[in-house]
C-alpha positions as a printed Julia matrix, in Angstrom:
60×3 Matrix{Float64}:
  0.0    0.0    0.0
  1.34   3.44  -0.93
  1.9    6.04   1.77
 -0.58   8.91   1.62
  1.08  12.31   1.39
 -0.37  15.76   1.84
  1.05  19.21   1.15
  1.32  21.61   4.07
  2.25  25.3    3.9
  4.07  27.09   6.71
  2.71  30.44   7.94
  4.69  32.97   9.96
  8.14  32.69  11.43
 11.38  32.14   9.53
 10.0   29.54   7.1
  6.89  31.51   6.07
  5.55  30.4    2.7
  7.58  27.17   2.48
  5.64  24.03   1.56
  6.35  20.39   2.36
  4.93  16.97   1.62
  4.25  15.05   4.81
  2.55  11.77   5.63
 -1.08  11.96   6.69
 -0.3   11.21  10.34
  2.14  14.13  10.92
  0.86  16.8   13.28
  3.73  19.28  13.27
  7.51  19.47  13.1
 10.63  21.11  14.47
 12.53  22.61  11.55
 16.2   23.59  11.5
 16.63  27.18  10.31
 19.79  28.25   8.48
 21.89  30.53  10.68
 20.02  29.57  13.88
 20.93  27.14  16.64
 17.25  26.78  17.56
 14.59  25.0   15.55
 11.29  26.55  14.54
  8.13  24.84  15.79
  5.27  24.49  13.28
  1.91  22.9   14.06
 -1.43  22.68  12.22
 -3.89  25.56  12.5
 -6.4   24.04  14.94
 -9.04  26.68  14.11
 -8.74  26.5   10.35
 -7.09  24.6    7.55
 -5.16  21.59   8.93
 -2.75  21.86   5.99
 -1.75  25.37   7.12
  0.91  24.99   9.8
  1.54  28.01  12.01
  4.8   29.07  13.62
  4.43  28.35  17.36
  7.84  29.45  18.61
 11.32  28.02  19.04
 12.97  25.03  20.65
 16.66  24.6   21.4
């Protein structure tokens, strides 16, 4: 069986406008940002489109 992929778009923060293909069961990610030691936290918009992931802050 093929893995189902969906396209998510990042809103806000350092990766604003970037898009990724993720598996259907992903519910966010910590992304490395060029020039930063921290990673950006992105999670689905719980009040809107689940394929729009919002910047939620930083993690070391």
